[in-house]
C-alpha positions as CSV (number, residue, x, y, z in Angstrom):
1,M,16.4,-46.8,8.8
2,P,15.3,-44.5,12.0
3,S,12.3,-42.2,11.6
4,T,13.6,-38.7,11.1
5,I,11.8,-35.6,12.1
6,A,12.9,-32.0,11.5
7,V,12.6,-29.6,14.3
8,L,12.3,-25.8,13.2
9,P,12.5,-23.3,16.2
10,V,10.7,-20.0,15.1
11,K,10.8,-16.9,17.3
12,S,8.1,-14.3,17.2
13,F,8.3,-12.4,13.9
14,G,8.1,-9.0,15.7
15,R,11.4,-9.9,17.5
16,A,13.2,-11.4,14.5
17,K,16.2,-10.1,12.6
18,Q,16.8,-7.1,14.8
19,R,20.5,-6.9,13.3
20,L,18.8,-5.9,10.0
21,A,17.2,-2.8,11.7
22,A,19.8,-0.3,10.0
23,G,18.5,-1.2,6.6
24,V,15.1,-2.8,7.1
25,G,12.1,-1.5,9.0
26,A,10.3,-3.5,11.6
27,P,7.2,-4.3,9.5
28,E,9.5,-5.5,6.6
29,R,11.7,-7.5,9.0
30,A,8.6,-9.3,10.3
31,T,7.3,-10.0,6.9
32,L,10.7,-11.3,5.8
33,A,10.9,-13.5,8.8
34,A,7.4,-15.0,7.7
35,A,8.5,-15.5,4.1
36,M,11.6,-17.3,5.1
37,V,9.8,-19.7,7.4
38,G,7.3,-20.3,4.7
39,D,10.0,-21.3,2.1
40,V,11.8,-23.4,4.6
41,L,8.7,-25.3,5.4
42,A,7.7,-25.8,1.9
43,A,11.3,-27.1,1.0
44,L,11.3,-29.5,4.0
45,G,8.0,-31.1,2.8
46,D,10.0,-32.2,-0.3
47,V,12.9,-33.7,1.5
48,R,13.5,-37.4,0.7
49,G,13.9,-39.4,3.9
50,L,12.3,-36.9,6.2
51,D,9.1,-38.3,8.2
52,G,7.7,-35.3,9.6
53,V,8.4,-31.7,10.7
54,I,7.7,-30.0,14.2
55,V,7.7,-26.2,14.4
56,V,8.5,-24.8,17.9
57,T,7.1,-21.4,18.3
58,G,5.0,-18.7,20.2
59,E,4.3,-16.8,16.9
60,P,0.6,-17.3,15.7
61,R,1.6,-16.6,12.1
62,A,4.4,-19.2,12.2
63,A,2.0,-21.7,13.7
64,A,-0.5,-21.1,10.9
65,L,2.1,-21.5,8.2
66,A,3.3,-24.9,9.9
67,R,-0.2,-26.2,10.0
68,A,-0.9,-25.3,6.3
69,E,2.3,-27.3,5.5
70,G,1.1,-30.4,7.6
71,A,3.6,-29.8,10.3
72,T,3.1,-30.4,14.0
73,V,3.3,-27.2,16.3
74,V,4.8,-27.1,19.7
75,D,3.9,-24.0,21.6
76,D,6.8,-21.9,23.0
77,P,5.3,-19.1,25.0
78,A,8.5,-18.3,27.0
79,E,10.8,-18.0,23.9
80,A,13.9,-18.5,26.1
81,G,16.2,-19.0,23.0
82,H,17.0,-21.1,20.0
83,S,18.6,-23.9,21.9
84,E,15.8,-24.1,24.4
85,A,13.2,-24.2,21.7
86,A,15.2,-26.9,19.9
87,L,15.1,-29.0,23.0
88,L,11.3,-28.7,23.3
89,G,11.2,-29.8,19.6
90,V,13.5,-32.8,20.3
91,A,11.4,-33.8,23.2
92,A,8.3,-33.7,21.1
93,A,10.0,-35.7,18.3
94,T,11.1,-38.4,20.8
95,V,7.6,-38.8,22.1
96,R,6.6,-39.4,18.5
97,G,9.2,-42.2,18.2
98,A,11.9,-40.4,16.2
99,G,15.2,-42.2,15.9
100,R,16.9,-39.1,14.5
101,V,16.2,-35.4,14.4
102,L,17.3,-32.7,12.2
103,L,17.4,-29.2,13.8
104,V,17.1,-26.5,11.1
105,P,16.6,-22.8,11.2
106,G,13.7,-20.7,9.9
107,D,16.0,-18.3,8.1
108,C,17.6,-20.5,5.5
109,P,14.9,-20.0,2.9
110,A,17.2,-21.4,-0.1
111,L,17.1,-24.8,1.6
112,A,17.5,-27.3,-1.2
113,P,15.4,-30.5,-0.6
114,A,17.6,-32.8,-2.7
115,E,20.8,-31.5,-0.8
116,V,19.2,-32.2,2.5
117,G,17.9,-35.6,1.3
118,D,21.4,-36.5,0.3
119,L,22.7,-35.5,3.7
120,L,20.2,-37.8,5.4
121,A,21.1,-40.7,3.0
122,R,25.0,-40.2,3.6
123,D,24.2,-40.4,7.3
124,D,22.1,-43.6,6.8
125,A,25.3,-45.2,5.3
126,R,27.1,-44.6,8.6
127,A,24.5,-46.5,10.6
128,A,26.3,-49.9,10.5
129,T,29.4,-48.6,12.0
130,A,28.2,-45.7,14.3
131,A,25.0,-45.9,16.3
132,R,25.6,-42.4,17.7
133,R,26.1,-39.9,15.2
134,V,26.3,-36.1,14.9
135,V,26.4,-34.1,11.8
136,I,27.1,-30.3,12.1
137,V,26.1,-28.2,9.1
138,S,28.3,-24.9,9.2
139,D,27.2,-21.4,8.3
140,R,28.9,-19.6,5.5
141,H,31.6,-18.2,7.8
142,G,32.5,-21.8,9.1
143,A,32.1,-20.9,12.8
144,G,28.4,-21.3,13.4
145,T,25.9,-24.0,13.2
146,N,23.1,-23.9,10.6
147,A,21.8,-27.5,11.2
148,L,22.4,-30.4,13.5
149,L,21.5,-34.0,12.7
150,L,21.4,-36.0,15.9
151,T,21.2,-39.9,16.1
152,P,19.6,-40.7,18.5
153,P,17.7,-37.4,19.3
154,S,19.1,-37.5,22.9
155,T,22.8,-37.7,21.9
156,M,23.5,-34.1,23.0
157,A,21.8,-30.9,23.9
158,P,22.2,-28.2,21.3
159,S,24.2,-25.1,22.1
160,F,23.6,-22.5,19.3
161,G,25.1,-19.0,19.4
162,P,28.4,-17.5,18.3
163,G,31.1,-20.1,17.8
164,S,28.7,-23.1,18.0
165,L,30.3,-25.3,15.4
166,A,33.4,-25.9,17.7
167,R,31.2,-26.2,20.6
168,H,28.8,-28.7,19.1
169,A,31.7,-30.7,17.8
170,A,33.3,-30.9,21.4
171,L,29.8,-31.8,22.9
172,A,29.2,-34.6,20.4
173,R,32.7,-36.1,20.9
174,A,32.2,-36.0,24.8
175,A,29.0,-37.9,24.1
176,G,30.9,-40.6,22.3
177,A,29.2,-39.8,18.9
178,D,30.8,-40.1,15.5
179,V,31.0,-36.5,14.4
180,R,31.0,-35.1,10.9
181,I,31.2,-31.4,9.7
182,A,29.1,-30.8,6.4
183,A,29.0,-27.8,4.3
184,L,25.7,-27.5,2.4
185,R,25.5,-24.4,0.1
186,S,21.7,-24.0,0.5
187,L,21.9,-24.2,4.3
188,E,24.8,-21.8,4.7
189,L,22.6,-18.9,3.6
190,D,21.0,-17.9,6.9
191,V,20.0,-14.2,7.5
192,D,21.1,-12.4,10.5
193,T,23.1,-9.3,9.1
194,P,22.9,-7.0,6.3
195,G,25.8,-8.9,4.8
196,D,23.9,-12.2,5.0
197,L,20.9,-10.7,3.2
198,A,23.2,-9.4,0.5
199,A,24.7,-12.9,0.2
200,L,21.3,-14.5,0.0
201,R,20.1,-12.1,-2.7
202,A,23.2,-12.8,-4.8
203,A,22.7,-16.6,-4.3
204,L,19.1,-16.5,-5.3
205,A,20.0,-15.0,-8.6
206,D,21.7,-18.4,-9.5
207,L,18.8,-20.4,-8.0
208,P,15.7,-19.5,-10.0
209,A,13.5,-22.1,-8.4
210,A,14.4,-21.6,-4.6
211,A,12.7,-19.5,-1.9
212,P,9.7,-18.0,-4.0
213,R,8.2,-16.1,-1.0
214,T,11.6,-14.6,0.1
215,R,12.5,-13.7,-3.5
216,A,9.3,-11.8,-3.9
217,L,9.8,-9.9,-0.9
218,L,13.5,-9.1,-1.7
219,A,12.4,-7.8,-5.0
220,Q,10.3,-5.2,-3.0
221,L,13.2,-4.0,-0.8
222,A,15.8,-1.6,-1.9
223,P,19.2,-3.4,-2.7
224,A,20.7,-1.0,-0.3
225,A,18.7,-2.6,2.5
226,A,20.5,-5.9,1.8
């Protein structure tokens, strides 16, 4: 099976989670961003079938977290956007010989290693019938993209942002890839809005082993902030 590398774009923590500003102060938003990235990195280290992790960032604290977890760091001083950072990571993964890349966000701290491992295994089973494959993992609203699995990595350029699920599906079909849409509970829980934060808080109540860093921080924040 192809070597699989996860790519994790991470923006500067001081610029992260601006849509939470009404309920969460700037220092707490930066700390929350760092906690979520730490939890995602730790979880990725336990994913069966994943051969490496690349973190694309211009944030020194994110780079330090990545190196502590054994991940490769690609500098992103320009921070031109999530899609552009993902492309930097895909290029680095290709240089390392990856046959498949998993693009994941840094704000899905409940990421379940077993669930992601199963996603990779199911994609492996399609290899005999589809050499070019794209799996799109939806957000909890069913309109956005919380992860992309690309085989080979050059199959298509990512285009994250509002409405990206339909856009990614169209791009994948135009590239001649076999396209699948997947719903993974642990990857649905990204955090952009106060509603997302409340959904994550509620979900973590039923996932006692998930996201220890994020869980500890949320315990310090007033529920009203979520």
